[in-house]
N, C-alpha and C positions, 0 to 999 in steps of 0.2 A: 389452549394450547396443548392441553395433557388430555388425550382420551382417556376413555376405556369403551368396549360395547356391553349392551346388554341384550336381553331376548325378553319378548313381554315384558316390557318394565312397566312394573307398577308405580304410580306418582308417590313419593316417600310425604306424609302428613308435613305441613309445613312449607310446604315448596312451595314459592312463586312463581306464574309460570308468565314467559313476555315474550312478545313476536320479536326475531331477529329484525336488526336495525336496517331499514330500507332494501330499496330492490339497489340490482346494480344492473338489470337487463339493457341493453342499448348505449351504457355508460363507456367514454372513450376518455381514457386518461394518460397524457405523456409520461414516459418511465423516469424523469427525471426527480428521484428524491423521495418520489410518492411512499415507500415503504417506513420512512422514517417516521411515518404522522398515524397511530393508529385510527384513527375516522378518516382516513384517507380510503378512497374506495378501490384502491390498489393495493393498498395493507391487509382491508378487507377480502377481497378477494382470495390473496397468498393465503391466508391465514386461514380460510375454508375448505382450501385445496389441500391444505395440511392434515385439515380432518380428515376431507375425503380420503385421501391415503390411508391415513392410521383406521379407519372403518373399513374398506377395502381388503389393507393388513388383515385384519382378525376376522372379515368373511372368509377368508382364503387360509391362514392360520389359525386358528380359532386359542392354539395355547400361546402365542405370541404376548409376550410383556410390554406394554408401552409407556416409554419414555417422555419426552418434550417434543413439540412441532412445530417452531414459532415459523413466519413471515420473515427474510434477508433480506439482502440487496441482492434483487435480479432473480427473488423464488421464493422456494419453502424446503424447511427439511421437515422428519420427523425421524425419532429414535428410539428404535426396536430392540428387546432382546428376546431372539428365536433360540427356539430349544435344536434347529440344526443352523446351521450356515446357509445365507440365503444367496445367488449367484446373477450375477448381472444380465444371466436371458431371464430372470425369472420378473426383470421388470415391467416388461412386456406384458406381459401375462396381470402384473398386479393396476398396470395402467389400464388396461380392458375393465378390470373389474371395478376403476372408478369410475369408468364414463359408464358402464352398466348403471352404476348408484346412481350417478347424475341424472340420468334418463327416467329415475325412479321418482324425480320432481317432490323429493321431500323437505316439507319446512322447516326450517332451522329456527328450534326456539330456545328461549336464557329460562335456566330454571336457580332459581335464589333459596338458596337452602342455609342452616346452622350447620356449626361444624360438626356436632355428632351427628346428625343426619346424616353429614357428607362423608364422614369416613365411614359409618355403617352401609352405604352405596357400594361404597370403593371394596371394601370385606367380602360384601354379597356378591360382587362382580368376580373378587376374587384379581383382582389388578393391584398386587400387592409385591416386591415392596414399595417402588417408583412413588407410584402415586398417593400414597399415606405419606412420604420424606415430602414431597411437593405439595400437600397441604396442611402438614405441623411447619410448613415455611412461611405459611399465608400470616403476616402479622395479625396479631388478635387484635380484634375492631373493625378488622376492614371485611367489606362482601365477600363470600363465598358463592359462586357463580359456576352455572354447569352449562354446555350448548349441547341439544338432544335433537338429531334429523334419525329419524326411523329409528333403527332400534340401537343406535349410537349416541354415546352421550363421554361429554367430555369436559373434565374441572378447565374451566379455561375462564380470563375475565372479559375475552370477545378483546371490538365486535366485530360479525359476520355477515354474510350477505344472508338474506331472506332465507331462500331458496338454492336446494343444488341443483338445478337446472341454471342456474345463472354461473356453475364452473363447466365452462365448455372447450376452453381453448388450455390445453395445459400437455406438459410433457414431463417424467421421469427421466432423470440425468445419468445418474452415477450412484453409487454404492460408498461408501467409508467406515471405518472405525472412526468413534468417538466414547472416548470414556465419559460415564454417568457423573452428569455435574463439574465437565470439564475437569476429573481429579485423578491423576494417574492409577490413585492409592483403590479406584473405585470398578466396578468391572467394566472392560469394556461391550458397547452397544455397537447395534448396526445403523446407519445414518442413512438414509434416503433421501437424495437432494430429489426437485424438482423445481419447476418454474411454470407461472402460469400467465395470462393475459385478457386481456380483453375482446383480442381477435384473434384469426389463424395468421392472418399478412403481422401483426404484429409478432408472433408466436414463431413464423417464419423466419423472419427478421432477427429474432432473436438466436435460433440455432443455427444459423448464418453463422451471424456474429461465432457464436460460440467455437463451428471448425475452424471460423478465422483464426480466432484465439490459439487454439491446439497448435496452427501452424506456425504462429510465432511465439510460441512459448519460446522465451528464454534457456530454458533450461533442456530442449532439443536442440535449439538453434547454437547456444552453447558448445555442443558436442560437436554439432555439423559444421561449424565453423572455426575452431579451434577456439574459443575463446578462454574457455576455464573449464576446472576440473573439480571436483569435489570427489575423495577416496577416504574411505572407509580408514585407510593406514594411516592419516594425516587427521581424519575426525570429522563429525557431521556436524555443519553449518561450520565450515572451515572452507572457502573454494580456493584455490590456487589460481590465480590467471595465467595463461598459455601465453605464447610470447606477441600475439595477436590480440588479445587481452587487456595486458600489459602495456601494448603500443595504445589500446583506446584508454585506459584509464591513464596513460602521460598527458596524451593532450588534453584531455579534460581537466587536470590537473593545471597543467602550462597554461592553460585558457584564463581561467581562475582566478590565478597568482596573478594575471598580469594585470588582470579586470582590479584586486581588491588593492595591485601597489596603484594605479592609476586612481583609484576611490580614497587614497591614504590610508591603507591598512600597513601595520605593521606585522608580518613573521615573526613565529617562535616557535621554538619546538621543546616540549614536554614531555615526561619519562609516562610511558603507560603502566606503570603502579604507581601506588601513593600511601601513606599512613590511612590507615581506616579513619583516624582522626577526625581527617581530613574531610571525609563522608558524614560522619557525626556534627560538625560544626556546620555543616552546607544546609544542614535538615535531609540529605537524599536518602543519607544511611535508613531511617526510620521508612521514609516513604515507597524504597526502589531496593529493600535487601533482598525480596525476593529474588529478583531478577540481577542479581550480584552473586560474584564465583566467593567461594569460601577464603576467607583470609588466612596469610603464609605469615606464620607464627614463628618468629626466629627466639635465639637463647636468650638474646636480652629482653624477648618480653615485645619485641613492637610488631603490629601486628602491618603486615604489607595486602593490599587488594589491587588486584589487575585493576584500572580505573572503567567507570560505567558513562562516564562522561569528563569534559575538561574543562569547567568551570574552575572548579578552587582551584587550579593550578594557576590557571589567568588571573585571578583575584588574586593570589599571591606574588605574581607578577606586577601588578597593580601597585599593590603595600611593601615593592622592597623600594621605594624612593618617595621623596616628598613630593605632593602634586599640586600643582597650581589653577586657577581656574582655568589659567592659559592653554596647558595641556589639553583640556576637552576640548570637544570628544575626543579618546584617549581611543583607535581603533586597534586592538591588539587578535590575529588571526592566526589558526595551525589549521592545519593536514594533519587532527589528531585520529590516533587509531583509538578504540573503547572496546570493551567487550560485556557480553550480556548474559545470564543464563535463561539460554533460550529454552524451552521442554521442546524437544526430539521429535513429536507429532507437527510441532509447530514449525518446522523450520521448512527452506523452501526455496531452491537455486541461489541468488545475489540478492533476492528480495527479503528473506527471515535468514538471517546466518549470526553467528554467536564471534562473529569480530568482523569489525568496517570502520573504514575511516570516512571521519565527518568533515564537509565545510566550515569547518565552525569555527566563529568571530565571538567577539562581548567588543562591546563600546562602548567607554566610560562617559558620562556629561553628566552637564549641569538640568536642572528640572526644565529647564526654558528651554532646552533644546531638545526635546523628545519628539514635538512634532518634526520639524527640520530631518532628525537623523533616521525617524522613521522613512519619511520619503524618499530619503538617499537609500537608504536600504530598499525600500519597492522599486526604486530607477536601477538599481544594481539586478534585481531579479528580475526585472522587466529587458534587460541588458541579456543575461544569462537567457532568459527563454526567447528573445529573437535569435542568436546565435543557432540555438537549437532547432529552431522553426518552430514553436509551439506556442500556439496561438488561441487553442479553448482552453480558457481556464477562467477560476473565479477563487473569492479572498471568503474566508472563513475568520470569522471574529469569536474567537474560542473565550469563552468568558465561565467566571468562578459558579457553580450554583451557594448561594450564602447561605443558604441552608446550613453544606455540609461544611461543620466546622472540623473535623477531623481530616479529611482531603486537602483541605486550603486553608495556608497560614488567617490568622485570627486577626483580621486590622479593616475594618471596613473604612475608612478613609484611606487607607494604601488602593483599594481595590478601587474606590470610587474614582479616584486621581490618574490612577495606572489606565480603566477603560475609557474614562474621558480623552485623555490624550491620544488611543487610539482611532478613537470615532472619528476625531478633530482632525487626527492626519488624515483620515482616510477619503473623511468627507469634503477637504478641502483640495484632494485629486480628483475630485468627483468619481470616484470609485466606487462601484455597486458590491455589496460585502453582506453575508448572511453569518447572522447571530446565533451563537447555541452555547448554551448555559450549562455549566457538566465537564467543558472542556481543558479550560484551562490550566497551566502549571502551578505547583501547590504553591509557589511564588510571585505568580503575576501574570497577566491576560497573557495571549498570543494569537498572531497573526498568521495562520496556514493559507498556503495557497495551491488549489485541490488544480491536477492537471488533466485533464480529460484525454484519452490516446486518443487514434485512430478507429477504435471499436468502443469510443463512448465512454471505457470504463477509466473509474478517478483515483489519481494516484496523490497525497501529500506530498509533495515533493520538498517546499522551501518552509521557513517560516521564519517570524521575527516575533522574539517574546520579550513583554516589555518587564524590568525586575525591579523592585523596591526594597526590596529582605534582603538580600544577599551583601548588603554592603553597609549593615548594619550586623550581622551574625559574621561578616571577616573585620567590623572596627576599620573599612576604609574610608577617606576621608582626602578633602583637596581643601586649599588653601583659598577661599572667597574673596570678591574685592573690596570685606569688609574686615581682610586681616582674620578672620574666624575661619575654624574647620567647620565642613558643611558633608556632607553626605550624596556620595553621588549615584546619581540612575544608573543603570544598566539593561546595555540590551545586547541579550544570546540572540545571534541571527547565520543563518544557514541556507544560501540559494541555492545551492545543489545538493542539502542533505550529505545523506551517505551516498558516497561512491558507488559501491555496493548496487545499491539500491534504484542509483539513478542509470546504472548501466544497463540494469535487469529491468528497467523502466524501458530505455532509449534501443536494446536490442527488439524488445516484443514491439516500441513504436516503429520502428523502419524496417523489421521483419529481416533482421539482421545485414540490410542496403542502409549499411553508414553513409551520410552524406559524406563529399569529397575530404571536406577540413577532418572530419575524424574518423575517416574507413581507414585501417590497419593497415592495409596493401593499397595504395592510389591508384597506381598502374603496375598491370605484370608486361612484361615484354617478352614476347612469343618468335623465335627465329622457328622461319621453317624448317631448315635442315642442319648438319652442321657445319656445313661451310658458310651460315649467316652468323653463328655465335659471336665472332669478333665484332660485328657490325652490332647485334644487339646488345654485346658490353656495352661498347661507344653511347649507344642511345640510353643506357641505365645510370653509365658515369653522369651523363649530361643531366639526366631528370634530377639523381641522385646530388649532384652539386648547385641545382636550383632546388631544393629543399624540399624534395619529394618523395615519398615512400614509395621507392621500385621495386618490385621482383624482377627479375631475368629466371621465364622457366626454361630452362632447356633440355630439360627429364628427355629422355629416349622413349617419347609417349609421341602418337600421330598430333597432329596438327589439330583435328577433332576433337581429340580424347582432353586437351589441354585447353582450348575453348570452354569445353562444357565444365571441365573442372574449374576455372575462375567466373563461370557466369554461377555455377552452385556455390560458390566462395563471395557473391557478392560484388568483385572486383568491379570497381568503377569505371578503370579505361584497360582496355588491352591493347597493344600495339605488335604488329605482327608484320614480321620484316623477311622477306628475300631478297630473289634478287634485283628485282626494280627500285627498291625503299633502299636497299646498299647505293647501288650506283647512281640513286639521285639525290640521297640526302631526305631521305621521307621515312613518313611510318604508315602504316593503312592501319587507321583508328575506328575500334568497336568500341560505340559506351556500352554502359550496363542500361541507360533508360533511354536510347534512341536508336538502338542498332550500329551497323554499320556503317561511319561518316565516311569512309573512300581514304584517298591519299591525301596527307601534307605533310609541310614543312614540317621539322624539329621545333623549328621557332614558332611558327603558327599555333602547333600545338601547345609547346609552354604558355601562350598569352591566353589561348581558352583556357585551360587548365589555373590558370592564377586571376583569370576574369570570376572565373567559379569562385574558388575560395573567398572571394569580398575583401 
C-alpha cells in the first residue's frame, strides 16, 4: 500500500515475478464489513484503487512523495507530500487521470525481492524518506513485496486485483491533513480520500448516503437547532450544552436512571479526580497513560489526576464494608464524568471529546452468577434500544490475542473462563455474534453492541465487560457459604455508553427530529394575533401541568414565519390558536410528521400526546 512510480523500470536481479491474485470482473459483494478481510474482493478492489490514485498523482505531479494508501471502511485513502498545496478542485483532474490509467488495462503483478534490492530500488526512484522508513519497519524475515502496474510500482504486501480494467466505479471525495504515521511531531501530509465499488449503482447509492450524512451531521444540526456549542475560549473538545441540548441530555439521564433502579442498581457519586496511585494499582496507568492528563502535584507530594475512568472509585466503595455471598450481585451505578487526553486532530463535535459522562456501572458477583448477570445486562440494553427505536444492531465478542502478552494480563485460565462464560450467555439467548481477536480490554473479554444508523453506519454504543483481574489487584472479597473469603467477579457495563456520543448519534440518526418523548420542545403554541395571547398562555399552562415541554411563541413575527421556524427546528407539534379556537376551547394542530390535523379539543390532543409517548 506504499507506492512509487518508475519509468522504463528494469527488473532487478533476484526479483520473483507473480501474477496478481484473481480477477474481480463481474463480482458483486455486499458492503457489510468486507474491507476487514485482506482476501475479500472488496478489500482488493479498494486497495488497488488506492494504488491507481497514487499512480495518477505521480503522472500529474512527478515530484510528489508518497506515504501510505490503505483501504478503509467504505473506501481508501493515500497520503502525499506535495511541493505545492493541493486544492479541492484538483481532485477532478486526478480522478480523470485515474480513469485514463484504468482504461490502459495494465496487468498488476507481484514482485518479491531482498531487503537490499528493495532499498536500492526505492533510492533509484527517489522516493525517500517515507518509503525507506516503511521498508525499515518491515520485520526481519518477512517477505518484502512490491506490486507493479505499468510504470508504477508499490511497496506492498497486497493483495490486489489482476488488472486495472477491473477498477471502474470510483470517486475521489475529499482532502485532509494527516501527520506522517499519525505522529504530530512529524510532517503534515495531504491525504486524499476516495471510495470504490463493484457497480455504478452501488457507487451512486453510497454518494447519496454521503450527501444525506452531511445533511444529518450533528455538528451542523447542533448549531442550527441550538443544542450545543463548542467555543475555543472554553477549549477544544469541551462541548457546552445549550438549554435544548441539556434537556435532551436530562431526559436520557432520567430514563436510564429509572431503568437501572428497576433493575436493582444503586447509584453513587464519586470525585472526578483521584490519586494517581489508584490507577497504578488498577493497571490503567501503564496501559492508558498517553490518554491521561498530567498529574497535579501538591506540596505534600500527593499526585492527583483527572480520572480517565470510574472503575477504581467503585471498587473502593465495594471494599468499604464487609460483603457476603448474600449481598451479590451488588450493582453500583453512576453517571460519571471522565477526562481523556485526545489529540486535537481527532476531536469531532460530540463524538470525540476530552470530557464526557458515562452511563457506567460495576456489578460484583459470584462466578456462578456470570451467565445470568450477562443476560440481565443484555436485557437492559434491549430495553434501552427499544425505547430509542434502534432495531438494527449486532453483537461483537471482543477477545484477546493470546500472543500479545504486553497488552493483555497474562493468565490463560482466567481468559478461558471469562470467554467461555460470555459465549455461553450469548448462546443460551440464541443471539448471533461475531468474535474478534485482539479487541478485548486488558483485564478481560467484552461484549460490544454495534448499532447501524439509518445510513448504515456502525457505532459502538453499549458494552458489557467481564473482569476477573481487578478483584485481585484491589483485594476485593466476599464471605462465601463456606465462611471463607472469595474473590468476586466484576462486570463493567454501559448500555448508553457516553452521553455525548449517544447524543451525537441520535442527532444524526433522527436528523434532529427527535421522537416526542425526547424532543427538547414537544409542543409550540402559536397565537395568531395579540388578542389570542391570553388563550395561548392558558393552553401552554394546561400542557405544562400535564408534564409536557411546551413553548408559547408570541413573537411579533408573522404566523407563517413562526410556523417555518418550528418546522426548521423539528418541533413535533404546533398548536395554532385564533378566534375560533379561543371561543370553542380548541386548538388547530399541525404535526411535524403528518402536517395539518385540523381542530380538536385540548383534552383530545392530550390523549393523543400521551398515547404517542407510550
